[in-house]
C-alpha positions as CSV (number, residue, x, y, z in Angstrom):
1,R,0.0,0.0,0.0
2,K,1.1,3.6,-0.6
3,D,2.1,5.8,2.2
4,I,2.2,9.5,1.2
5,N,3.5,12.5,3.1
6,S,4.2,10.7,6.4
7,L,6.1,12.6,9.0
8,I,8.8,10.7,10.8
9,F,11.8,11.6,13.0
10,I,15.2,10.1,12.2
11,N,18.1,11.1,14.5
12,E,16.3,14.3,15.6
13,K,15.6,15.2,12.0
14,K,12.1,15.9,10.9
15,V,11.5,13.9,7.7
16,I,8.6,13.6,5.3
17,T,8.5,10.3,3.5
18,N,6.6,8.9,0.5
19,R,6.6,5.1,0.1
20,A,5.0,3.0,-2.6
21,P,5.2,-0.6,-3.8
22,I,6.7,-1.4,-7.2
23,L,4.2,-3.6,-9.0
24,E,4.6,-5.8,-12.1
25,N,1.5,-7.6,-13.3
26,D,-0.2,-6.9,-10.0
27,E,2.6,-8.5,-8.1
28,I,4.8,-6.6,-5.7
29,M,8.4,-6.7,-7.0
30,G,9.8,-4.2,-4.5
31,A,9.3,-0.8,-3.0
32,I,10.5,2.7,-3.4
33,A,10.8,5.3,-0.6
34,L,11.6,9.0,-0.9
35,F,12.7,11.0,2.1
36,F,12.7,14.8,2.5
37,D,14.5,16.4,5.4
38,V,12.3,19.3,6.4
39,T,14.1,20.2,9.6
40,E,15.8,23.2,8.1
41,H,12.6,24.2,6.3
42,D,10.7,24.2,9.6
43,N,13.4,26.3,11.3
44,L,13.3,28.8,8.4
45,L,9.5,29.0,8.8
46,K,9.9,29.7,12.5
47,E,12.4,32.4,11.8
48,L,10.2,33.9,9.2
49,Q,7.3,34.0,11.6
50,E,9.4,35.6,14.3
51,Q,10.6,38.2,11.7
52,K,7.0,38.8,10.7
53,N,6.0,39.4,14.4
54,V,8.9,41.8,14.9
55,S,7.9,43.6,11.7
56,Q,4.3,43.9,12.9
57,V,5.5,45.3,16.3
58,L,7.7,47.8,14.5
59,N,5.0,48.9,12.2
60,T,2.6,49.4,15.1
61,I,5.2,51.5,16.9
62,L,5.9,53.5,13.7
63,E,2.2,54.2,13.2
64,T,1.5,55.4,16.8
65,V,4.5,57.7,17.4
66,Y,3.8,61.4,17.3
67,D,7.1,62.3,15.7
68,G,8.0,61.9,12.0
69,I,10.0,58.8,11.4
70,L,11.6,57.6,8.2
71,V,13.8,54.6,7.3
72,V,16.0,54.3,4.2
73,N,18.1,51.4,3.0
74,K,21.8,51.8,2.2
75,D,21.0,53.1,-1.3
76,G,18.9,55.9,0.2
77,Q,15.6,54.4,-0.9
78,I,12.7,54.9,1.5
79,T,11.6,51.6,3.2
80,M,9.3,52.9,5.9
81,I,7.6,56.2,6.8
82,S,5.3,57.0,9.7
83,K,1.8,58.3,9.1
84,T,2.6,61.5,11.0
85,Y,5.5,62.2,8.6
86,E,3.4,61.3,5.6
87,K,0.8,63.9,6.7
88,F,3.4,66.6,7.3
89,L,5.1,66.0,3.9
90,G,1.7,65.7,2.2
91,V,2.6,62.3,0.7
92,V,1.1,58.8,0.7
93,G,3.4,56.1,2.1
94,Q,2.8,53.5,-0.6
95,D,3.6,56.1,-3.2
96,V,7.0,57.0,-1.7
97,I,8.2,53.6,-0.5
98,G,11.1,52.6,-2.9
99,K,11.7,56.2,-4.0
100,H,15.1,57.9,-3.3
101,V,14.7,60.0,-0.2
102,T,16.0,63.1,-2.1
103,D,13.0,62.9,-4.4
104,V,10.6,63.1,-1.4
105,I,12.3,65.3,1.2
106,E,14.1,68.6,0.6
107,N,17.4,69.2,2.2
108,T,17.6,65.6,3.4
109,R,20.9,64.0,4.5
110,M,19.4,60.5,5.2
111,H,21.1,59.0,2.1
112,I,24.5,60.5,3.3
113,V,24.1,58.9,6.7
114,A,23.2,55.6,5.1
115,K,26.4,55.8,3.0
116,T,28.9,57.1,5.6
117,G,27.5,55.5,8.8
118,V,28.0,58.7,10.7
119,A,25.1,59.8,12.9
120,E,23.8,63.3,12.8
121,V,21.9,64.2,16.0
122,A,19.7,67.3,16.6
123,D,20.4,68.9,13.2
124,I,18.3,71.8,12.0
125,Q,16.6,71.0,8.7
126,K,14.3,73.2,6.7
127,I,11.3,71.3,5.2
128,K,8.3,72.9,3.6
129,G,9.2,76.4,4.9
130,S,9.6,75.2,8.6
131,Y,12.8,74.6,10.5
132,M,12.8,71.2,12.1
133,I,15.1,69.3,14.5
134,A,16.1,66.1,12.9
135,S,18.3,63.2,14.0
136,R,19.6,60.6,11.5
137,I,21.1,57.4,12.9
138,P,22.8,54.7,10.8
139,I,21.4,51.1,11.0
140,I,24.2,48.7,11.4
141,K,23.9,44.9,11.0
142,D,26.8,42.6,11.4
143,G,29.2,45.6,11.4
144,E,27.9,46.9,8.1
145,V,25.7,50.0,7.5
146,V,22.5,48.8,5.9
147,G,20.5,52.0,6.1
148,A,19.4,54.8,8.3
149,V,16.5,55.9,10.5
150,G,15.5,59.5,10.8
151,K,13.4,61.1,13.4
152,V,12.0,64.6,13.6
153,L,12.4,65.5,17.3
154,F,10.3,68.6,17.1
155,R,7.9,69.9,14.4
156,N,9.9,73.1,14.1
157,V,12.2,75.4,16.0
158,D,9.3,77.3,17.5
159,D,8.2,74.1,19.3
160,L,11.7,73.8,20.6
161,N,11.7,77.4,21.8
162,D,8.3,76.9,23.5
163,L,9.7,73.8,25.3
164,Y,12.7,75.8,26.3
165,K,10.5,78.5,27.7
166,K,8.4,76.0,29.7
167,I,11.5,74.4,31.2
168,N,12.9,77.9,32.1
169,L,9.6,78.8,33.8
170,M,9.6,75.6,35.8
171,E,13.2,76.2,36.9
172,Q,12.2,79.7,38.0
173,E,9.3,78.3,40.0
174,I,11.5,75.8,41.7
175,Q,14.0,78.5,42.6
176,E,11.1,80.6,44.1
177,Y,9.8,77.6,46.1
178,K,13.4,77.0,47.4
179,G,13.6,80.6,48.4
180,E,10.3,80.4,50.3
181,L,11.4,77.3,52.1
């Protein structure tokens, strides 16, 4: 009788086997068996699922952050963009994914960071008439630069000035309270 796609274990290896008799004039003359080691295949499927889960988590984070975030590969092509940054730039993510970052964002240096591997933190960048504070960090895998992630820390310099004023005001209040005590 035929035995198709049976799962067996041989020396801790996961193997699928197909076995069938060899017939001649309705008489069994022998048998044939094929074995497929699927251990590595299963391991790859597990890794793929783990990567998919990580990717889903990253996409969720990307979509819920307030700040604009952008990711490029080593060639400067956009691979991810947050909804917030899409809205600010007036673009649709699916339309800009795969495009070179210089075709989408004016005055960008993301492609340079992706090439050089040198981070640029708290840099002032003018986009659409507003000055913004941007950080660009290289993505390094196995010692090699594979891209860069960019983050707009503040929408524009005015936001930074407002934050600075709030911090100054809080420091003054603390000093006044210290004086009263």
